[in-house]
Structures are given as structure tokens and as C-alpha cells.
C-alpha positions, -999 to 999 in steps of 0.1 A, spaced: -430 449 496 -399 441 477 -404 404 478 -440 408 465 -432 433 439 -455 460 452 -440 491 436 -468 515 446 -464 507 483 -427 510 481 -429 543 464 -454 556 490 -431 544 519 -400 560 504 -417 593 497 -437 597 529 -411 587 554 -374 594 560 -349 581 535 -341 544 543 -307 535 555 -284 520 529 -283 487 547 -321 484 545 -320 494 508 -295 466 501 -318 441 519 -347 452 498 -327 449 466 -316 414 475 -351 403 483 -364 417 451 -337 401 430 -341 366 446 -379 369 441 -374 379 405 -392 412 409 -377 432 380 -401 461 386 -387 467 421 -351 464 408 -358 490 381 -375 513 406 -345 512 430 -319 516 402 -338 546 388 -339 562 422 -303 561 430 -292 525 439 -256 520 426 -243 485 418 -207 496 419 -208 502 456 -202 473 481 -220 451 489 -242 456 458 -213 451 435 -216 414 444 -253 413 436 -250 386 410 -231 364 435 -258 371 461 -285 362 436 -269 329 427 -264 321 464 -300 328 476 -322 319 446 -343 287 444 -323 258 428 -353 236 421 -357 250 386 -321 255 379 -323 292 385 -348 298 357 -370 320 379 -343 346 384 -329 347 348 -350 377 340 -337 396 371 -301 386 363 -306 398 327 -319 431 338 -290 436 363 -265 429 336 -280 447 306 -296 476 323 -280 479 357 -244 473 346 -237 444 369 -204 426 362 -208 389 354 -172 383 364 -173 401 398 -161 377 424 -168 373 461 -141 389 483 -138 360 507 -130 332 482 -128 349 447 -156 327 434 -178 344 408 -214 339 399 -206 311 375 -187 292 402 -217 294 424 -241 282 397 -219 252 391 -217 244 428 -255 246 432 -265 231 399 -281 262 385 -280 252 349 -304 278 335 -289 307 353 -253 294 345 -261 292 308 -273 328 308 -241 339 325 -220 321 300 -239 338 271 -235 371 289 -197 368 289 -188 351 321 -152 337 321 -156 299 319 -120 295 331 -120 319 360 -99 307 389 -110 310 425 -89 313 457 -88 275 461 -76 271 424 -110 258 414 -126 265 380 -163 265 372 -161 232 353 -141 217 381 -170 223 405 -197 213 380 -214 179 379 -221 162 345 -252 178 330 -263 205 306 -243 232 323 -211 211 321 -217 205 284 -222 242 278 -189 250 296 -170 223 276 -185 237 244 -169 271 253 -135 257 260 -137 254 298 -110 234 317 -113 215 349 -81 231 361 -58 260 352 -27 238 354 -15 229 319 2 197 330 -28 183 349 -47 173 318 -37 147 292 -22 161 260 -19 145 226 16 131 219 34 147 190 33 128 157 63 106 150 89 120 126 95 102 93 132 94 89 151 82 59 188 76 57 208 76 25 246 72 27 267 95 6 299 78 -6 331 98 -4 367 89 -2 377 82 34 345 95 50 308 84 52 278 108 54 242 101 61 213 125 54 181 126 75 149 140 60 133 163 86 96 173 88 98 203 65 113 182 37 148 197 38 179 175 41 202 180 70 236 163 66 249 144 95 286 137 88 308 112 106 343 127 108 374 106 101 411 114 101 406 138 72 412 174 80 383 199 82 394 217 51 394 185 30 359 176 42 347 211 35 360 209 -1 342 175 -6 309 190 7 313 219 -17 318 196 -47 286 177 -37 267 210 -35 279 221 -69 258 195 -86 227 199 -64 198 216 -81 171 232 -59 137 247 -65 130 273 -92 161 265 -113 187 276 -87 217 257 -74 247 263 -52 277 275 -72 310 269 -53 333 289 -76 362 266 -66 391 256 -87 408 221 -89 433 230 -61 409 249 -38 403 232 -5 382 259 12 355 270 -13 335 302 -14 299 292 -18 278 316 -39 241 314 -48 233 318 -85 211 306 -114 217 272 -130 237 273 -163 214 254 -186 240 253 -214 261 228 -195 234 202 -195 
């Protein structure tokens, strides 16, 4: 009755006889889903079948396992749509034995039509099974694989297993700064700022700091600001302050 979609006979059998055991109800539900009999599914859901109770919570996995694969699962798309939109079936519910979900099974069996529906319904394209497999890793090249790649699917969850683009080379430019007794080179980094790279000599740290301060005193930066050292002719350790450029001195 369930396979043929005879709702009237099913209704008569349920009303005239004892209440069927839950195991038989599950078998009828499976046969109706695999046969694409939406009317039977609707009748059983209206009359108390609950999809959050095992084993019916894996009904989409069961549907993907048992349906005909000759048409890519197109014959059961309507049944799957009803289970998801009206029955509340979870498109990401996995099998307990191997953690493979409906999308994994569609990729294994080549169910392109049914798999495409599951992706549109919100199935996780990067779900990881117990054996570390992902849907795209199980899928052969074809329409379903193209759909998965278009949604950002990966063949593995391991980040170091897929090739990555090398970082762009940095542009370097060196310009020596001539000072008495010490040489300095400046490297232009990616953000455009200059990072001094000094080569120390026998000069003391205080003398070198004073030379750096004198160089900064004449360096103008964006928006009319410059570094003001505030140092006198005999100061070796300057106090660097930040202030506006005095335009009258130019």
C-alpha cells in the first residue's frame, strides 16, 4: 500500500485494525519515501509519525541509500523536499555508524539531482565523516561536483593538504644614510613606511640616538606634521615630541 501510494487502503487498514507496531510504521514510511509517494508521507506525518525519533531521524540518509540511482535521484526529490520543508527533516543529520550525511551518500552513489536539492536546502558541503571524508572528496567529476565547488566545497578538511598561493614578493629598496662613523640603510616595507636598519660601530648608543634625533628633526610627514626633537647643541639623549611644522622657518 505504501509503495503504491494507496492512501485510502492505508487509512482503512489503520482504522479498522489494531495500531501497527512502530517498526512496521517505519518500514511503510521508508517504502513510501523511496517510491516518492508524497501522499503517504503526508498521511503518516499528520497521524503521528515523528521524524525526530530513531530510526526515522535518519530518513534522508535512508532515502539516499535506497532510491533509484538511474535518474540521479530525480524521482525522489519531491519526497525529500516534503520531508525537509514540511516534515522538519534535518539535511545534515548523519548516520550513526559512520557519520556520513545525505550529501555524502549522494556523492557516493552519483545522485546529482538529489544532491543538488540538498545543497540548495542547506546541506553542509564541507561536512566531515568518521573516515575524514568530505562530500567533494567522494564525488566524481560531474554536475554535482561542479555544484559543490561553486559553494566552496573542499576535498579534505586538512588545510595543508591543498595547494595554496605563495605570498607576493615584497618590494625592497635600500638607501644609505651617511653619518659620521656609522652607516644606516632603510628598507621600504609593504605599507610604505621606512624602517631603519642601523649597523652599529664603536660609537656609544647615546651618540647614535642623538644622530637619529637630528635626522628626524628635518623629516616632514603627512598632513604638515614632523618630529620635533627639542634638543640643544649639547644634548646627546633627545626627548622626541610630536608637533606641527613651523612654516616660518622655511
